[in-house]
N, C-alpha and C positions, 0 to 999 in steps of 0.2 A: 431616554435617548433618540436621537433622529435616526433616518435611514441610511444617513451617509455614513460611509467609512469615516476612519478616525483623522485623515488626513486627505486633502484634495490632491495631493501631489502623489501621494501612493494608494490611491483608493482604486477598488477594482473598477474596470468600465463596464457600466449597464449594458446589457446584451437583450435582446427581445425574448429570449427563451430563458433567460434569468429573473428569478421572482427575489427581490432583495430582503422581502418581509418574512420568508420561510429559511428557517435556519438549514444549510448544508454542511455536512459529514466534513466536507475538504476544506470548507472555510473555518468551521470550529476547530478542527484540527490544528490549522494554520493560527488559529487565534492561541491554543494551548501552547503551541510551540513559540510564543511571541512574535509571531507576525503580523502585517497589517493590513493582508488580503482578505478582510471580512467585513459583514455590515453589523447594525446593531442588532438584527435578529441572531446572527450567529455567536455575538459576543453575550446577547442576554441567554440562549440556549447554554451558552458553554459555561457560564457563572451558576445556573440553576443545576447544571449535572454535577459540578465541582461541589457545591453546598452538600451533596448527599456520598460523592466519591474525589474528594480532593486528591488522591493518588493518580487520577488519570493523564493529570501532568507528566509525572514518571512513566506512565504507558506509553506515551506518545514520546519521550524522550528516548526512552529504551527502545523502542520500534525502530528510530531513525537509527541508533547506532547499530541496531541489529542489522539493518538493510546494509550500512557499509560494512561490517564484517564480511556478511554474506557475500557479497559482490566482490570483494578484496578476496576472499577464498576462491569464488569460481574463476576469476580471472586469473590470477597468481599461482593456484595451486591444480585447477580442475581443466583448465585451458580453453575456459568458454570466453568467448568472443562477440556474442550475440544475446540481447536480452530483450524479452517482452513483458513489458511492465503495465499490469492491466490494474486501474484503480490508482492513477499517479498521483493525484491529490495536487497541490498549490507547492511551487517551487520552494524549497527551502535549501539550507546547506548539504552538502555533499548527497546531490543528487544520485541515481543510478547510473547515467552516462558520466558524471563528473568522477566518481569515484573508480569506473571502470576505465574510461580514457585517460586517465591519470596514471595507470599502470600500464595501458597500451592503448596510444591514440587511434587506432585501427577498430576498436569495438564500434558495433553498429547496435543501435538501441532504438526500439519503438515504444511509444509513451501510448498508452489507451486510456480515454475517459470520458463519462457520458455527461460530463458537465462543462457546457461552453467554457465558463471562465477558467476553468483548469486549462484549458487548450489554448485560450487567448494569453493566457500568461507563461506558459510552457513555450508558445511557440515565439515570444518575445523575450524570455530568460532562459530558456535553456538551450545555449547554443553550443554544439559540440566540436570535438576536434575536426579538422579539416581531412585528417586521413581516414577517419571514420565515417559515420552516419548517425544522425538523432532525428528521427521522426515522429509526428502525431497524428494519432488517429481519434476521431470523435465517434464511438461507438460504445453498444452496450455488452458487459460480461454476458449475458444471456445469449448472445448469438455469436459462439465461439467460431464458427465456420465462417463468419464473417470476416472476424478478427482474424483469423489464420490467412485468410485470402488476400486481404489488404494489407497485411502486416509484412506478406511473401514478397512485396513491391520493395522492401529494405532489407529483410533477411532472408537468408538462404536455409528452407527449411529443410534441405537434404542434410544439414550440419548441424551439432549441436546449438540449441537454446537453452537459456535461462527463462523459465517462465515465471514471472515474479507476482505474487498476488498478496501484497500486503494491506490488510484491512479493507479488503473488498468482498471475500466470501461471506463475509456476516451480514451483507446485505442481501443474499439469496437467502431467504429465511427458512425454505424446506431444504433438508439437507440431502436427500436424494437427488432434486434438481442440482442441489452445488454439486455434488459427486459428478453426476453426468457431464456438469459443463467443466470440470475438472478432467476429468476423462475424456470428453471428445478433445481438449485443447492438447493434451499430452499425446493423444493418438496421431497427431498432425506432426510431431515433433519427432526429430531423428532418436536415434539410440544414444545414449550421451548425455541427452538434455537433463536439465536439472528443473525440479518443482521448489521454488523458495514461498513459504505461506507463513504469514502472522494473523491471529484473530484474537478477539476480546473473549473472555472467558471469566465465569463467576467463582474460579476453583479458589483464587487468593481472596477475593474480598466480600464472597457470598451476598449477602443480601443488599448491602451498599452497591454493589455493582448493577444486580438485579433491578433495582430502584433507577439506577442513572439510566438503563437502557429503557427502563417503562416512560421516564421524562423523556426520552429521546423520541420515542415511538409516537408519544401525544403530540408531539409538535414538529418534529423534522421532515425534511424532505423525502425519505426513504426508510421504510422500518427495517429494523434489523435483529438479529438473534446473538445469543451467545452460545457457546458450544465448549464441553468441557474438553480434556486433552486427549481422552480416548475416541471421541468423535473427530479430532484433528487427525489421527493416526489413520480414520479410515479414508482421508483423501490420500493416503501414502500408500495405500496397497497397490501391491505389483512394483513398487519403487523399492530402490534400495536406499533406506533412510541412513543419513550421516550422523555419527554422534556429536553432540550427545542425544538426539532422539525429538521428542517433542517436549520443550520447556520453555520456561519464561524466557522472553526476549533478552532479559538481562543476563540469564546465564548460558546463553549460545556463545559458546567460545569466548568469553570474554576478554579484553585487552586491561592492560594495566590503567589506561586513563579513561575508561568508560563508563558508564553507568554502574553504580554500585552493585557487583553480581552476589552479594550475600541477600539482596533485597527481591522477592520476587513480584513480579508487576502483572496486573491484569491482560497481558498482551501473550499469548503464547506463540511459538513457532516453530520451523522445522524446515531443513533442506535435504531433499531427497533426489537421488539420481535414477533416470530411464533405463534399465539395461540393455 
């Protein structure tokens, strides 16, 4: 394989801070979802991981379906009109602002990522409804106060916000540090705000998932960790956890045309409300 993306017309544009020779999680995830915004290193890593854990493609799809269901609930039933989506990933179908603004075009969404290629694509492709707002920040999850300060230019933090952390907390390997980040972010949000998390776990596929993460950590752009559902519940302390609690992404309020809810995937999730 060369280090060029699969099609010149659809290739990610190189950036001074982008190393196309090192696999990045957002681009590997994009590859698993059938996208073209990835390099040879991402595809190679993706195939190496799928060799031991082919069900990760199902996890990626179930995670995306969960995002849609969670956002539809938050806008349609909980009355949320503001979203802070950290660890955005590369644009694909049914992004947070698209789902939210399809219900209420006045919804305001701020995407946050620390990968410049993600933000480049986001600014080009994630165009929101004119009645609302869609903004993009290049920032690190480990700097929650900076994120809140900059997000306040678009979001009214005195009103409820949905904090979206899908596939991002696993890149803060120390659980105490990860919980501190979540607590600091939620402390800056108003009563009635919601936390939406999704996180990989070894609970379903055991050693295969552990080996997949080991392979990623050998050559990926940033180390990651797995957590069991009980550890994920720790991120929700002090919040009102919505039913059905911490479950496989495929089993959080499934809809008839969604991924098969009878099949557990190695991505668990939860939604909780700040009292």
